[in-house]
N, C-alpha and C positions, 0 to 999 in steps of 0.2 A: 571275497565282499561276495552279495546275495548275487542270486544269476539274475540277469537285463532280460525284461521282457521281448518276446518277440517281435509283438505288435508296439510301433513307436508311440500311439496315444496312450499307452499305459507308460511307459517313461517320460514323458513331457509332463507337466503339470499345467496345461493350456489345454483349451479342447481342440478336438481336431477341428471343429468348422467354428476356427476365432475368426472367419472373416465372413460372417453372416450379414445379409444385407440392411444396410442404414436405414433407418426410418424415415420418412419426408422430414421430419423436426430436425433431427441429425444433419443431416445433407443442409437445409436451410441454415443451422447454424453455422456449417461450416462454410458453407457460402458466405454468411456474415462477416466470418471472421476475415474470410480473405477479401473481400470488398474493405472493411476497416484496415486491412494491412496495404490495399493499394492507393487507400487516402478518398475513399468513395464512403465518404462518413453520412451522407444525407441516405444513397441506397442503404447503409448498414443499419440504420436506424429503423428505416422501415423491416428492415428482414427481425432485427430483435425485438423489436416492437409486438411482434404476433405473439400471441397468447401459447399458438401450440410452440412455439420455439421456447417460452418462458416456464412450457411444464416439462417435467420430466429432468432425468439426472442431470443435464447441462443447464435447468433452469435458472439456477444464481448465476451462472457464466455470462449468460444471455443476457440476463439484466445489469449487469458489471458492461459488458460492452454496449449494451444500451446506452448507457449512463455515459461511456468515454465517448461514444459519437456524441452526444450533445454537447460535451465539453468543448468537442470539438471544433462542434459549428457553431461555438458561440454562445448556447445556450447555457450556461452556467447554471443558473437559478434552478433549472430544472433536472440538470446534471445532480447537484445537491441534491434535490428532494430524492432522485432516483437512488443514489449512493445512500442518502439515509434510510430510506425504505427498505434498500437490502441489506444493510446491516441491521436492520429489527426484525428480518425475516432468518437472522441467525448462522448464516452458512458457517462451514467447515472449514477449518484448515487457513491455507494464506488467503483464500478470500473475502475472509474476517478483517485482515488488516489491511487488504489492498482495498475494498472498499472503504475503510475507514478514514487511511492516507488520503486518498481520494475526495470522498468528503472536506478534510479537513483543507486539502487545496482548492475544492471550491469555496470554500470558506475565506480563503486566502485572496484569490482574483477577486470576490464581491465585496471585498475590505471588513471583513467580519475578521480580526485577528482574534477577539476572546474566544468564539466557537470552537476557531482552529486550534486553538491553545488547549482547550478542553480536552479535545480527540487526542491530540500529538502527547500531553500528559498522560492521560491513560494507555495509550502504545507502548509510552515509554515503562511503565509497568507491568505489562505485561510480557512474552516473551516472544518476540519477532525478528524477523529474518535478519535483520540490520538495524541491530539496537543504536549502534552511533550515527547512522542517520536519523532516525528518530528525534534523539536526543538534540541534532543539530537543528534539526525542525523546531524541536521546541525552545530554543537558545534563539534561533533567527528571530522565532514571531514574537517570543517573550521581548525581544531588542524592540520591534518593530513596535508592539504595542506601550513601549516605556518604562518596563519593568528590565531594568538594568540586572537587579540582585535575582532573580529568577535566569537570565540568559548567561549571566556569569556560572549560577550553579550548574546549568546545563552544560556549558562550555567545557568548565574546568572538569567535569564527570566525561566528556570524551577526550578531552586530552588526558587525563589519568586513568581511566577504567581503559582505555581503548589507545594506547599509545603508538600500537602499528599501526592504525587503521591510515587511510590517504585522508581522513575527515580530522585526525588530528592535529595537522599541520594549520588548518583552516580555522580550528575551535583555537589552539594557541594565538593567533593572531588576530582574532577577534576578541581573545583576552585580552590582549594589549590596548587595544583600544576602548575597551570600555573603564570609564571615569571612575568606577568606583574599586576597580583591579589595581590598585595601588601597585606602586614597586616594592621590592623587600627591603625595610629598613628596620633599624634596630626601633623595638614597641610598636610596629604594625601587628594588626591583627588579622593577617591576609591569611595565617595559617595556625589558627588558632583554631580545637578540638573541643 
């Protein structure tokens, strides 16, 4: 095997000074997260609303936490607008999915089922961390909006495409209570391809 370097800094793929001092914005961000975890959403909102915290590498996360604080404080309309604005910024990774999910949750809370359904359907077409959960949200909101066909299709996808998911049992129970989901009898179109 190759010779092992004498200096550890050459052996590891991390810089020697990995514990460089944090910037004031990062310190504020960390304190804001701690405030949210502690349930002090009013102070966390003030911290995450600072422009210096919303700039830099963690800026999109600061905006996300700001919107979460708004939601927890009952300012759902403001939270929805903040989540929407964050989505428009084009965050990368999980944050794009999380912002969209939270925006749809805010839409549901505000009673705008159609807006929530649009977001959930868009997410159901993308690769997400929990596709069965997204499909259950599509089904639940479609059912609440009175679209039983769309609800049945989404519940069926959860049940048949994710049979080992914890949500498959719930999806099956929901399917049994939908009026359009009839029993299996001769001549039924239930399994028509």
